[in-house]
C-alpha positions, 0 to 999 in steps of 0.5 A: 501499499505505501509502495502505490501511495508512493507512486502516485502523482500530484500537481506540485509547485516547488516554489510554494511553502511546505507549511501553512505560513499563516499558522505559528507551528506553519512557520516554525516547522519551515524554519525548522526544516530550513535550519535543520541542524543536522545539514552541518554534518553533510557533505559538500558533494550532498549540498551540491547535489541539492543545489543542481536539483533546485538550480534545474527546478527553477530553469524548469519554472522559468521556461513556464513549467510552473506545477508539474505532476509529481510522486509523494517520493519525488516531492520528498526528495524536493522539500530535502533537496530546498531545505539544504539549499536554504541551510547552507547557499548564499540566497544572493550569490548562490555561493556556498557558505562556509561550514561554521557561518551556515545557519543549520551551524548554528547549534553545533557552533554554539555549543561551546559558548553554551558551556561558557556562559552557562556552566562557568563559573561567573566571574569578570573574566568568564562574562568578558571572554564567553560574551565576545566569543558569543558576539563575534562568532554572531557576526561572522554569521551576519557577515557571511548571511548578509544581504548583497544589496545591503549598503551596511559597507565592512565599517557600518559592520565592524560599528555594530559588532563592537557595540554588540560586543560592548553592550553583551559584556556591560550589561553582563558585568552589570547583571552579575552586579545586581545579582550579586547578593541574591547569588551569594544566598543561594546554595548547590544547584540553583546557581545555574539560574545566576548564569541564565539571568546574565547571560538572557539579558546581556544576550538578548539586548545586543543582539537587539541592539546589532540586529537595529544598528544593521537595519537603521536604514530601513527605519530612516527610509522604509521597506518596498510594499507590494501588492498582491500582484506582486508589484512594488508601491513605494516604500512605508517608514511606518513599516519599517520601523514596524517590521525592523522592531517587531524583528529586534522582539524577536531577538530578544526572545531567541535567547530563552529556549537555548538559555532556560530549558537547558538550566532548567534540565540541569537543575532538575538533573542535579536536584535529582542525583541525575547528573553522571560521575564520569566527567566525559560521558557528563561532557558528551550528555550536557552538549548533546542537551545544549544541542538539542536546544539550540536547534529549537531556539531559533525557530520558536522564536523567529516563527511568533511574526510572519516572514511576509506580512501584510499590512491595511494600507487605512494606517500607512503614508497618504501616498499608499492611498487610493491605490487601484490594482491593474484591474482597477479595483482598491488596494486595501492591503499590501505586503512586506518582507519582514527579515529575520 
C-alpha cells in the first residue's frame, strides 16, 4: 500500500511553502526544516547535488513549467533539497557558505559558548570572554549571510559588532553586580539560574541592538511594499519601523529556549542526582542537551511573526491611499518582507 501511495502523482509547485505560513506552528516547522541543525554534518557533495536539483527546477519554472505532476517520493526529495540549499547557500549570491557560518551550523558551533555562558563560574573574566566569543561568532554569521544588496559596508558591520560586544559585556557585568547579593544566598543547583539571567540580559540586548544598527536604513528610508500581484508600490517608513522593531523583539526572545531550557534541565538533573559521575559522559550529555535546545531556539522565536507580512493601507502614509490594481480595484492590503 505504501509503495502504491508513493507512486501516485499530484500537481506540485516547488516554490510553494511546505507548511502553512499563516499559523505559528507552520512557520516554526518551515524554519526548523530550513535551518535543520543536522545539515551541518552533510558533505559538500550532498549540498552541491541538492543545489543542482533546485537550480534545475528553477530553470524549468522560468521556461513556463510552474507546476508539474510529481510522486510523493519526488516531492519529499525536492523539499529535502530545498531545505539543504536554504540552510547552506547564500540566497543572493548562490554560493556555498563556509560550514561554520551556515544557518544550520548555529547549534553545533554554539555548544562551546553555551558551556561558557551557563556552566562556567560567573567571574568578570568569564563573562567578558564568553560574551565576546558569542558576539564574535554572531558577527561572523551575520557577515557570511548578509544581504548582497545591503548598503551597510564593512565599517558599518564593524560598528554593529563593536556595539553588540560592548553592550553584552557591559550588561553581563552589570547583571553580575546586581545579582551578587542573591547569588551569595543561593546554594547548589539554584546557582545555575544566576548564569541564565546574566546571559539572557546580555545576549538578548546585544542581539537587538546589533539588528537595529544593521537595519537602521530601513527605519530611516522605509521598506518596500508590494501588492497582491507582486508590483512594488513604494517604501513605507511606518512599516520600516514596525518590521525592524518586531524583528528586534525576536532577538530578545531567541536566547530564551537555548538558555532557559538547559538551565532547567541541569537544575533537575542535579536535584535528582542524575548527573553522570564520569566527567566525559557528563560532557557528552551536556553537549547533547545544548545541541537539542539550540536547534529549537531560533525557529520558536523567529516563527512568532510572519516572514511575509501584510498591512492595511489605511494605517500607512498618504501616498498609499487610493491605490488601484491592474484591474482597477481598490487596494486595501499591501505586503512586505519582515526579515529575520
